[in-house]
Residue, then its C-alpha position, 0 to 999 in steps of 0.5 A: m765732060a769730067g775735064a770741062d767740069y774740073l776746069d769750071d771748078v778751077r775757074f770758079a775758084i780762081q775768080e772767087d780768090q780774085g774777087i771777080d763776081f762770076v755771075d755779072d762779070d765776063r772778065d777772065p781771071d789772071r792765070v798767074m798768082r801774085i804773092a806779095v812778099k814782105r821784106p824781113k824787118n830789123l835784120r840789117q844789124k844782124i847781117i852786118a855783124a855776121v858779115a863782119l865776123q866772117c870777113g874779119i872786118k869791123e862792123g862800121a866798115v861793113s855798114r859803109y860798104w852796104k850804104e855805098f853799094r845801095r847808093m851805086e845800085k840806085d844810080t845804076v837803076a836811075d840810068l836805065 
């Protein structure tokens, strides 16, 4: 009995979190939470500087390599 009450409480909390009206709506809530992660902004130049320092090459070269990698990555995904 206590287990069923606990599961009802969990279902209620999930429905409330997902904005599902628990009285009028018979939909089951999603059991997996979706977390939207925002990409950090304004870090590209710091990353380029750190890679250039670590590898002993110029920042311009690192920037070009990065752009080329992104271009190849985009082409690869487009081919799938």
